[in-house]
N, C-alpha and C positions, 0 to 999 in steps of 0.2 A: 886722227890724233887726239887723245884725250888724256886727261889726268883726273885722279880722285882725291878728294880732301874731305875732312870733316863737315860738318853742317855749319851754316853762317847763323849769326843771331843778329836781329834788329833789335836794338836796346832801348828804344823808345818808339812806340807806334800809337797811332789812333785809328784802330780799325773801323770806328763809327763814321770816318770821314772818307772811306773808300767811294761811298756814293756821291761824294760832293762835286765831282768832275761834272761840269757843265751845268751846275745849277745857277738858276736865274740870277741876274745883277742885283746887287745889293740896292735898297732904296735910295741910297746916296754912296757916293764914291769915298772910301775910307782915306783919311789924310794922315793917319798915324797908327802905331800898333794897337792902341786900346781901341781905336774905331774899327780896325780890322776884326777884332775879337767881337765886339758889338753887333757890328752890321753883317758879319759873315758867320764865324763859327758858333757864337752864343744863339744865333737863330736857327742854326743847323741842328745843334744838339738839343734844342727846345722841341724840335718838330719829331724827334725819335720815338718810335715805340718799340716793341720786342721783336715784331717780325721785320721791320726794317734793320734793327740792329743785327738779326740773324744772317740776313742776305749779304749786309755790307760786311759782316765778319767772314763769312764764307768765301766771298770774293777777295777779300784781302788775303785771307789765308791761301787761297789757290795761287794768287799771285807771287805770296812769298815762297811758296814751295817750287814753284816754276823758275823762280830766281835762284834756287838753292838754298833759300833762308828755311832753316828747320826748327827755328825757334823765335818767337814773336813775344817781347816784352810790351804789353799794351797798357795804355792809360785811358781809361773810359769815362765818358759823363753822357747822361740822359735824364735830365732833372724831372722829366714827366714819366720816366720809365726806368725808375731805379731798382727796384725790387726784383731780383731773380736776372737781371742784366748779365751779371758776370756769369750766371750758369748757361745762358744762351751763348755767350761768345767763346767759352771753353768748349761747349758741345759743337760749335760750328767749327772751329779750329780742329778738334779731335776728329770729327767727321772727314775731313781733308787729308788728315794725317800729321798735322803741324804741331808742334808742341806750344803752349801759351803759358804766360806768367801774368797774371792780370791784377788790376786794381780798380777801383771806383774813385774818382777824384773829387773830394770833398769840397766844398765851397759856400761862402755865405753872401754869394752875390743875387741870389733870389731872395726876396722878402717873403715872409710866411704867408703873404696872400698871392705869391707866384709872380710878382713884378720885377723886373731887372733892376737892380739897385745900382744904376751906372753912375749917379751923383755921388752916392756915398763912396763908390770906389774912388772917382775922380778926386774927392777932396779928402780921402783917407779915414773919413768917420766909419767905414765898414769895418774898422778893426774894434769897434766898441761893443760891448753887450756880450751876451752869452751865445752858446751854441744854436745856430738857427735851426728850424724844423728841417730845412733842406739838407743841412749839413749832417744832423742827427741820422736822417735816413741814409745817407751815403756811409756813414760810419757803420752803421748796421747793416749794410750790405756787404762792405769789407769783411766785417767780423762773421756774418754769417758764411759767407764763401769760404773763409780760410779755416774756420773752426770745423766745416764739413769736409775740410781735405783738400779744397782748392789751392792751387800754388800761385803765390802772388805777393804782392805789397799791400800796405794800407796807402790809398791815394789821396792826394790832396792837389787841388788845381794849382794853386799859386799864392804865396803869403798875401799878396796885394789884393786877393778876393775872400780873404779869410780872418776871421776875429781871432784875436790871440787865444780866446778859450778853445776855439775849433783847432787851431795848431797844436796845442797842448793835449788835447783829446785824442788826436791823429796819432801824436808822437807816443802817447801813453799807450794806446790800442795796440800799436807796432810793437813796442817793447814787451808787452804782456803776451804776444802771439808769437815772440820771437822772429819777427820779419823786419824789413826795412820800411821807409816812406819813400814814395815814388811821387815825385812833384817837379813843376815847373821852378826854376830859379833865375832870377836876374835875365829873363828873356829878353825883356823890353825895359825901356826908363820908368815905365810905372811901377816896377816891382822894386825901386830903390830901398833901401834898407832891410831888405827880405833876410839877407845873409845873418845880419845882427840879430833878427827876431827869431830865426832858425838855429843859429849855432849852439844856443844852449841845450836845445833838444835833440840836436843831431847824432848820429852813429854812423859808423863805417858802413852799415847795412843800407845807407839811403842811397837813393838813384836820383841824381840831381840833373834834370833836363836842362840843357841849353848854357846856363852860366856864362852868357855873353858879357854882362856888366859885373860879374863877380869880382870884387876887389882882389888885387894880387895878395898873396900870403894871408888869406882870410881863413880863420880855424875852423869854418863849416866843414863837417866831416860828410864822406860818402864818396860815391862814383859819379863822375861827369859823363853824361851822355851828349854827344857832340852831333848836331844837325845842321850841317853846312847848306842845304838846299834850302831848307824851311827858313833859316836864318836869312840868307839871301832873299828869298821871295818876300818875307815880312819886313825887310829893310831895318832890321834890328841891329846889324852889325856883325863883326867877326869875333868869335869868342877866343881866339889865339889858344886853343886849347894845349899845345906844346907848352905854355907856361906853368900848367899843372904837373909838369914831369917831376917825380920825387915827392909831391904833396898829396897828390890823390890819383887813382886809377881814371883812364879815360876810355870810352867806349863809343861806338857809332850808332845812331837811331837815323829814322826818316821823318819823324814828327807827323806821320801819316800820309806823306807823298809815297806811295808804295812801300816795296820791301826789297827792293834791288840793292843788296848791299854792296855788291861789285862797284856798281854805279855810284854809290853813296862815298866808296873808298877812293874813288877816282877824282869825285869832287871834293872831298877833304884834303887830298894831296894838293889839287890845283889851288885851293883856297889858302892851302899853308904856304905854297910855292909863291903866291901873289903877295903875301906878307913877309916872306923870307927867301929871298932867290938862292940861298945856300942850301936849302933843303932838299931832301929826295923823297921819295914815297914811303921810305921805311917807317917814319912815325905813325903815318895813316894806316899802314899796313897793321901795325901794331894796336892801333885803337881798334880796328875791325877784329882782329884775333881777340882781344881781351874780352869781347862779349862772352866767349866761352866760359870765362871765369865767372860769370853771373849765372849761367845754364850749362853747368858740367856735361850734362847728358849728350849734349851736341857731338862731344868727343867720340861717340859711339855710333853717329850717323856717318853715312857715306854718301858723298856726292860726286858723281862723274860728269866732267864738263866738256864742252865742245872743244876745249884749247888746252895745249900745254906749252911751256910749264906754267903752272899756277903760283907765279912769284911775282913780287911787288913791281919790279921793274919792267916786267912784261905787262902785266895788267894795267898798270896806270897809262897806258898808251895803246890798248887793245880794247875798244869797245865791241859790244856785241856777244861776249862771251856769255852761253847759256848753260844751264843744267841740263843733261840728258837723261840722267838716271839718278834717284834718290832713295835711298834706305834709312828709315827711320826705325830703331828698335828691331832691326834685322828684318823689317818687311818693306818691300818695295812699295813706294806710293807715287813714284814719277818714273815712267819708262818711255824711253823715245821722246822725252820732253813733255808727256801727256800723264796727267794724273791718273792713278789707277783705282782709287776708293770712291771717286765722285765723278759724275758726268759734268766736264768743265762748260760745255755748251749750256746745260740746264742752268748751272749757276749763274753764267753771265746773262741769260735771258730773263731768270728770276730777279737777278740784282737790278737789270734795267727796268723792270717792273716796279720794284721797290723804290727805285730812284724817283721815278715818276711821281709816285705817291708821297715820297718825302718833299719832293719840290712842291706840291700841291699844298703840303701841310705847314709850309712856311708861314710863320706868322698868324696861324689860325688860331 
């Protein structure tokens, strides 16, 4: 018993975080969202090099393919390995056979001498001054990749770690290149006021990840990417994405916790149901399907599943549905649940080696 659909889209990923599983405990227990970033994620991305990025991206792309996700919209950051990083990720995804839409997330959270400017972020003074050296390098990586024919956005980490000059530069570059900006917006309370800073710069092409605390009716333009699992994991709250109906499109992403979009759909439904007992799975299903509006090519992909029918009222209550065959651009890239272009066992083994090296580099 099987059914075939088009490919699924993960509309906000962090492939660099694939190797974070099992990383050593942070030096202190995080107590809020900003300390989660400081003690976990900003330590991790500072330890990345191009080889680690490659194997993290390959493993993430492989797992996406195995889940029937044929396109990944990725948001990348690696402050000590910026130049060429987007090429590495694009090549890794292409080798596995998965479509990728990439960006480098620029930020001013690193001082020009390489220190993390946590105090400036906490007190808001990070907004002052011109574009930092690190942000200039990030902007250059976005521009280089996109001008060379890469598919993607101009990336920004989040307004609360960026100077006004950097936000303006990113928006201007995106407009010049005819693409959107992909960034985190109002994910946690530290990003208060972000929408007011961003709205005059925004366009309908922008991809707005999270929007948990985005005020109702705000004029900020773009598509909202909803990450229910990550928001729960970081205790930042529920975004209530149904409130954006009629204002802006909503899509689903994972924020780097894999790329199993059927599972993310189920959680999006349950989170919505917990907030509104009158709802069913149809809104979450529409959010999942809307990812194809961002990557229309997936309409030509074919995913054969281990279950039928592939309908929201079935899938919301049926865990364990897996892709058994995937065709992308007419080529079979998964057969019998096994990738055809790469050796999955080798990728997992090499990724495990890269993870060990990544963990050894933390804080070095």
